[in-house]
N, C-alpha and C positions, 0 to 999 in steps of 0.2 A: 525783327528783336524777338517773336512769341514765337515762331520757327524756332528758334536757336533753343529755345530752354522748354523746348515741348520733345525740340531734339538730343536735347542734354538729360531731363525725364525718363525719356526712355532705352536708351546707354546705358542709365543712374539703375535702371531697371533690369533691363535685361544682363549686366554686371552683378549686379548685387543676388540674380538667380541663380548665376553662373555660382560664384561661390558659395552659397549653399545648397547646389549639388555636387559642389563637392566633400563642404564638409561631412556631408549627410553619405557617399560613399568614402569615406574616411574613416567614420564612426562602426558601418557594417561592416567592414575587412579590420576593426580591431575585436570587432564583437565575436566576427568567426572565427580572428585568432583566439582569443579566449577559452572558447566552450573546446569543453573535453571532445578528444576524438575515438571516435565507437568505432570498432569494426563490427562490418555484417555476418553474424553469425546460423549460419542456415541452420534450416531445422529438419533433422534427418530422418523425424520416422514423429509420424500425428497422429493420433485415434481422438476419436468427438465423438460420442452415443449417446442418443434422448432418446430414453421412451416412451411412451405413452403414458405408461402408470403414475411419470414423474422421476422414475430412474434414469440417473445419470453416473457415466465414467467417462471423462479422459485423465490423456496421456501425452505429454512429447518428449523427444529428444530434440537435446541442440543438439550440432554439429563440435560446441566448445565441453562438452560431458554434461553439461544439466540435461537434467530429468525431474519430470514432474510427473503424479497419475494423482489422479480423487477419483473416489466413488460416492454416491449417496445420489438421493431420495429427498421425497417431498413426505411431511409426519404433520400429521394435529398434535399438537399439547395445550389444552385447555383450550380448546375450541380455535384454533387460531394456528394457519399454515406456518409451515417454515419448513427448512432446509435440515436435513442432519447431515454433513456428510466426512472422511476421513479419507486420509490420501497421506504423501510424504515429496518431497522431494531434495536434491539432492543437485547442489551448487559449487565450485571451485572456488574462494577467497580470493584475493586482493594480495594474499600473503602465500599462495600456494598453495594453501590448504586445502579438505573435501571437507564442505560441512550437506552434515544430513537433520533431515526436521523429518516427521510423524507428527500426524493434528488428528485431533477429532474435535469437530464444528457440528452441535447439534444444541440444544434446549439450559444445556450449561456450557453454555458459550466457547471461545476458541481454545485446544489446552491441547500446547505442540510438547513435544519432547522432543529433545537431540543433547548430545555428547559435551556440547560446548556452553548451550543457557545454562543461566544462572538457575537456583535451585534457591529457597525459602528456606530461612533457619528455622527451625523447628520452634515450635509455640512452647516459652518458660511452660516450666510444671505449676506458677500458683496461677500460671493466667487458664493453663487446661482447666485446672481444678476450679479457677470459677465458673469457666465458662458452662463447666459440666453440669453445675449448681443451678446457674440462671435457666438450664433447659431443662430441670426438672420442675420448678416452682409454676402456681399452674397460672394461666395470665390472667393481662389487669384488669379489673374491674370497667376501670376507666378508656378500655382499650392499648392498643399497641403504643410505646413511642411514655416523650414525658412531655406533662404542660405546665409551662414556664410562664 
C-alpha cells in the first residue's frame, strides 16, 4: 500500500510540473505576441572621435535616414569639471514628418531648438517690471531667502 501511495505522489508531482511548464510556455508566447515588433535599422555611417585634450565628436546615420552629430569638450566652471556640447539630430516621426533638433548643453543646461517644440509665452509686462525692480534692490542683510 505504501508503494502505491508513493507512486501516486510521484505521478502527481510529474503531472503538476508538466502543467506548470505548459502554462509558462503559454505565458511566454503571449508576452512575445504582445511586444511591439521593431525592424532592425542598419547604421550606414559612423564616426566617433575622442581626443587627448577631452574634445570629442561623434556622428551616425541610420538606414532609415535618422542622423545625429555632436561635438563637445571638457570645461571647468567654478572649479568643477563638466562637459559642454552642441549637436543636432533628425528623425522621421510615426506621422511621417521629419523632425530636427539642434541643441547646446553646458553649464547653463540643455537648450534644444526645433520648429516643432513648444515655446513659452512671453512674461507679462507687470511681472517683468517687478523682476527688473527686484534685481536693482540691494541684497538682504539676513541673507538670501525668507525666514518663516
